[in-house]
C-alpha positions as CSV (number, residue, x, y, z in Angstrom):
1,M,-24.8,22.9,9.5
2,A,-23.4,25.7,11.6
3,K,-21.0,26.7,8.9
4,P,-23.0,26.9,5.6
5,S,-21.3,27.0,2.3
6,S,-24.0,27.3,-0.4
7,R,-27.2,28.8,-0.7
8,Q,-29.5,26.0,0.5
9,E,-27.5,25.3,3.3
10,L,-27.7,29.2,4.5
11,V,-31.4,29.0,4.0
12,D,-31.7,25.9,6.2
13,Y,-29.7,27.2,8.6
14,A,-31.8,30.5,9.1
15,L,-35.1,28.4,9.1
16,R,-33.5,26.1,11.8
17,R,-32.5,29.5,13.8
18,L,-36.4,30.3,13.4
19,G,-37.7,27.1,15.0
20,A,-37.9,24.6,12.2
21,P,-38.3,21.9,11.9
22,V,-40.1,22.0,15.3
23,L,-42.2,25.0,14.1
24,E,-43.6,25.5,10.6
25,I,-42.2,28.7,8.9
26,N,-44.9,29.7,6.9
27,V,-42.8,31.3,4.3
28,A,-42.7,30.4,0.6
29,D,-39.6,28.9,-1.2
30,E,-39.8,31.6,-3.8
31,Q,-39.9,34.2,-0.9
32,L,-36.7,32.5,0.5
33,D,-35.1,33.1,-2.6
34,D,-35.7,36.6,-2.8
35,I,-34.9,37.4,0.7
36,L,-31.6,35.7,0.4
37,D,-31.0,37.8,-3.1
38,D,-31.8,40.9,-1.1
39,T,-29.4,39.9,1.7
40,I,-26.4,39.3,-0.7
41,Q,-27.2,42.6,-2.8
42,Y,-27.2,44.5,0.6
43,F,-24.1,42.8,2.0
44,Q,-22.1,43.4,-1.5
45,E,-23.2,47.2,-1.6
46,R,-22.7,47.9,2.2
47,H,-20.2,45.6,4.1
48,Y,-16.5,46.2,3.7
49,D,-15.9,42.2,3.2
50,G,-18.5,42.2,0.3
51,V,-16.3,43.8,-1.9
52,I,-12.5,43.8,-3.0
53,R,-10.5,46.7,-4.4
54,T,-9.1,45.6,-7.8
55,Y,-7.5,46.8,-11.0
56,L,-9.0,46.2,-14.6
57,K,-6.9,46.6,-17.5
58,Y,-9.0,47.8,-20.6
59,A,-7.8,48.3,-24.3
60,F,-9.9,50.8,-26.3
61,T,-11.5,49.4,-29.4
62,E,-12.1,51.3,-32.6
63,E,-15.9,51.7,-31.6
64,D,-14.9,53.0,-28.3
65,I,-12.8,55.9,-30.1
66,N,-15.4,56.5,-32.6
67,R,-18.1,56.7,-29.9
68,G,-16.1,59.0,-27.5
69,N,-15.4,61.4,-30.5
70,D,-18.6,61.9,-32.0
71,F,-21.0,64.1,-30.0
72,D,-23.5,64.9,-32.8
73,P,-26.7,63.3,-32.4
74,F,-27.7,64.0,-35.9
75,T,-25.1,61.9,-37.7
76,N,-24.6,59.3,-34.7
77,P,-27.9,57.9,-33.8
78,Q,-26.5,56.0,-30.8
79,L,-26.2,59.3,-29.1
80,S,-29.2,60.5,-27.4
81,S,-30.8,63.8,-27.6
82,A,-34.2,65.5,-25.9
83,S,-36.1,68.6,-27.0
84,Q,-38.4,70.7,-25.0
85,T,-40.8,73.2,-26.2
86,Y,-42.5,76.0,-24.1
87,A,-44.3,79.3,-24.6
88,G,-42.1,82.0,-24.0
89,D,-42.4,85.9,-23.9
90,V,-42.0,85.8,-27.8
91,G,-43.4,82.8,-29.5
92,V,-42.4,79.4,-28.8
93,T,-39.0,78.2,-27.7
94,T,-37.4,74.7,-28.3
95,N,-34.2,73.9,-26.5
96,T,-32.4,70.8,-27.6
97,Y,-30.1,68.9,-25.4
98,I,-27.7,66.5,-26.5
99,E,-25.8,63.7,-24.3
100,N,-22.4,62.8,-25.2
101,S,-21.4,59.2,-25.6
102,N,-17.8,59.1,-24.1
103,Y,-18.1,55.9,-22.3
104,I,-17.2,52.2,-22.0
105,Q,-19.3,49.5,-20.6
106,I,-18.2,48.3,-17.2
107,P,-19.0,44.5,-16.1
108,D,-22.1,44.3,-13.8
109,H,-19.9,43.0,-10.5
110,I,-18.1,46.4,-10.4
111,I,-19.8,48.3,-7.7
112,G,-17.5,51.5,-7.5
113,I,-14.7,53.1,-9.3
114,E,-11.9,55.1,-7.5
115,K,-10.0,56.5,-10.4
116,V,-8.9,55.8,-14.0
117,M,-5.4,55.8,-15.1
118,V,-5.2,57.1,-18.8
119,P,-2.6,58.0,-21.2
120,P,-0.9,61.3,-20.2
121,E,-1.8,62.8,-23.7
122,A,-5.6,62.1,-22.8
123,T,-5.7,64.7,-20.0
124,G,-2.4,66.8,-20.3
125,S,0.5,67.0,-22.8
126,A,3.0,64.4,-22.6
127,S,5.2,66.5,-24.8
128,L,5.2,69.9,-23.1
129,G,8.2,71.6,-22.9
130,V,9.3,73.4,-19.8
131,P,13.2,73.8,-20.2
132,G,15.8,74.4,-17.4
133,L,13.8,75.0,-14.1
134,G,16.1,76.3,-11.0
135,I,17.5,73.1,-9.6
136,L,16.6,71.0,-12.3
137,G,19.2,72.2,-14.6
138,P,19.9,70.7,-17.9
139,G,17.9,67.6,-19.5
140,A,14.9,66.9,-21.0
141,A,11.8,68.8,-20.0
142,V,9.4,66.0,-19.4
143,P,9.8,64.0,-16.3
144,Y,9.5,60.6,-18.2
145,A,11.4,61.2,-21.2
146,G,14.8,59.4,-21.0
147,G,14.0,57.6,-17.9
148,M,15.9,58.9,-14.9
149,G,18.0,61.1,-17.3
150,G,15.4,63.8,-18.4
151,V,14.9,66.3,-15.6
152,M,17.1,64.6,-13.3
153,G,20.1,64.3,-15.2
154,G,22.8,66.1,-13.3
155,M,20.9,66.4,-10.1
156,G,20.6,64.6,-6.7
157,M,21.6,61.1,-6.1
158,F,21.7,60.7,-9.7
159,G,24.2,63.5,-10.4
160,G,26.1,63.8,-7.0
161,G,23.8,65.7,-5.0
162,G,22.4,64.8,-1.8
163,L,19.1,63.6,-0.5
164,T,17.5,67.3,-0.2
165,D,18.0,68.1,-4.0
166,Y,16.2,64.6,-4.7
167,Y,13.3,65.6,-2.3
168,M,12.8,68.8,-3.9
169,A,12.9,67.0,-7.2
170,K,10.2,64.6,-6.6
171,Q,8.2,67.6,-5.3
172,W,8.7,69.3,-8.8
173,F,7.3,65.9,-10.4
174,E,4.1,66.0,-8.3
175,T,3.6,69.8,-9.1
176,Y,4.2,69.0,-12.7
177,N,2.1,66.3,-13.0
178,F,-0.8,68.0,-11.2
179,M,-0.5,70.8,-13.5
180,F,0.1,69.3,-16.8
181,N,-1.0,65.5,-16.5
182,P,-4.2,65.9,-14.2
183,S,-6.2,62.9,-13.1
184,A,-8.8,62.0,-15.7
185,P,-12.3,63.2,-14.8
186,I,-14.9,60.3,-14.6
187,R,-18.6,59.6,-14.0
188,F,-20.0,56.4,-13.2
189,N,-23.3,55.3,-12.0
190,K,-23.7,51.5,-11.0
191,R,-27.2,51.2,-12.4
192,M,-25.7,52.2,-15.8
193,D,-22.8,50.0,-15.8
194,R,-21.2,52.8,-17.9
195,L,-18.0,54.6,-17.2
196,Y,-17.9,58.1,-18.7
197,L,-14.5,59.4,-19.6
198,D,-14.3,63.3,-20.1
199,I,-11.2,63.3,-21.7
200,N,-9.6,64.2,-24.9
201,W,-10.6,61.3,-27.0
202,Q,-8.9,62.6,-30.2
203,R,-5.4,61.9,-28.8
204,L,-6.3,58.3,-28.2
205,S,-6.4,55.4,-30.6
206,A,-7.4,51.8,-30.6
207,G,-5.2,49.7,-28.7
208,D,-4.6,52.2,-26.2
209,V,-4.7,51.0,-22.4
210,I,-6.3,52.2,-19.5
211,V,-6.2,50.6,-15.8
212,I,-9.5,51.2,-13.8
213,E,-9.2,51.1,-10.1
214,C,-12.5,49.7,-8.8
215,Y,-14.3,47.9,-6.2
216,R,-15.7,44.4,-7.2
217,A,-18.5,42.5,-5.6
218,L,-17.7,39.1,-4.1
219,D,-19.6,36.4,-5.9
220,P,-20.6,34.0,-3.4
221,E,-20.8,31.1,-5.8
222,H,-16.9,31.5,-6.2
223,F,-16.3,32.7,-2.8
224,C,-18.4,30.6,-0.6
225,Q,-17.4,31.7,2.9
226,V,-19.8,34.7,2.0
227,Y,-22.6,32.3,3.3
228,N,-20.8,31.8,6.5
229,D,-20.4,35.7,7.3
230,S,-21.9,36.4,10.8
231,W,-23.5,39.6,9.3
232,V,-25.2,37.6,6.5
233,K,-26.5,35.1,8.6
234,K,-27.9,37.4,11.2
235,Y,-29.8,39.8,8.4
236,L,-31.3,36.6,6.8
237,V,-32.7,35.5,9.9
238,A,-34.0,38.9,10.9
239,A,-35.4,39.1,7.3
240,I,-37.0,35.6,7.1
241,K,-38.6,36.4,10.4
242,K,-40.1,39.7,9.0
243,Q,-41.6,37.9,5.9
244,W,-43.1,35.1,8.2
245,G,-44.8,37.8,10.4
246,Q,-45.9,39.8,7.2
247,N,-47.4,36.5,5.9
248,L,-49.4,35.8,9.1
249,I,-50.6,39.5,9.8
250,K,-54.0,38.5,8.1
251,F,-54.6,35.4,10.5
252,R,-54.4,37.7,13.6
253,G,-57.1,36.8,16.0
254,V,-58.0,33.6,14.5
255,K,-58.4,30.8,16.7
256,L,-56.8,27.5,15.8
257,P,-57.7,24.1,17.3
258,G,-57.0,23.9,21.2
259,G,-57.2,27.6,21.7
260,I,-54.0,28.7,20.1
261,E,-54.0,32.3,18.5
262,M,-51.6,33.1,15.8
263,N,-50.0,36.3,16.3
264,G,-48.2,37.6,13.0
265,R,-48.0,41.1,13.9
266,E,-45.6,40.5,17.0
267,I,-43.5,38.2,14.7
268,Y,-43.2,41.2,12.0
269,D,-42.5,43.6,14.6
270,D,-39.9,41.4,15.8
271,G,-38.4,41.1,12.5
272,V,-38.7,44.7,12.0
273,K,-36.7,45.5,15.1
274,E,-33.8,43.2,14.5
275,L,-33.3,44.5,10.9
276,D,-33.0,48.1,12.2
277,E,-30.5,46.8,14.8
278,I,-28.3,45.0,12.4
279,K,-28.4,47.9,9.7
280,Q,-27.2,50.2,12.5
281,D,-24.4,47.6,13.4
282,M,-23.7,47.9,9.5
283,S,-23.2,51.5,9.4
284,S,-21.1,51.7,12.6
285,A,-18.9,48.8,12.2
286,Y,-19.1,47.2,8.9
287,E,-19.4,50.0,6.4
288,L,-16.4,51.7,5.0
289,P,-16.7,55.4,5.9
290,P,-17.5,58.2,3.6
291,L,-14.6,60.1,2.2
292,D,-14.8,64.0,2.9
293,F,-15.0,66.3,0.1
294,I,-12.5,69.1,-0.1
295,G,-13.2,72.1,-2.3
């Protein structure tokens, strides 16, 4: 069918595009499964329709807290260390490298993490006192203490002032958060499924909650419209064509009954050319642009 909604329907669609059942497509079922899996993986990792931005809520366990606080591999065997011995100017020098374990496990379907919202005390100080700053006047020194009373008590639209005062207060809020409640430094690699949090774990306890802003890969078994995506269909057809030609390359020059000569090299080259064009189309039209680094 022209609108595939399952793995088998998508494979059948691609084979028909290549000439089946009029032509015999010399690709094994196992190869078709591998090619389809590679196509879906490429779609999820590069296409903007292959992922969705989502938010995950996670509550720390006692095991997480213990692992995040303990950086000594000699007392905690879960931590890894490496030693290297080499000849120096005087005698032999041995260096020992310790890798920390301040991570939590992330589901396999998460392919990218944007940021992590943690309790303020994990990166800054939720109880830092900054009494009476300029226009802020009297009130609690912590912006989030006492609701909108806090530093906003007696100022702006909450205390008879104007919009300008309120705007300046909001600017102060941003400056305060930037200086005393910075974003959590994180490290994440998809091939590890570990989110490293370089925060103050000693201020956290079991049950504390974080929110992870991340990108989740769409599972085509749950969202079957992935199988009908125009880019997925084009890429799969070209990839099968390449595999078909690769299977027939060794028969180049072999004469079949009736004088027919198989030319696997031409089929292979056509498949490679089409794949290159499709990948370029991905980079220019379907891929999320990389963020600029400012430093």
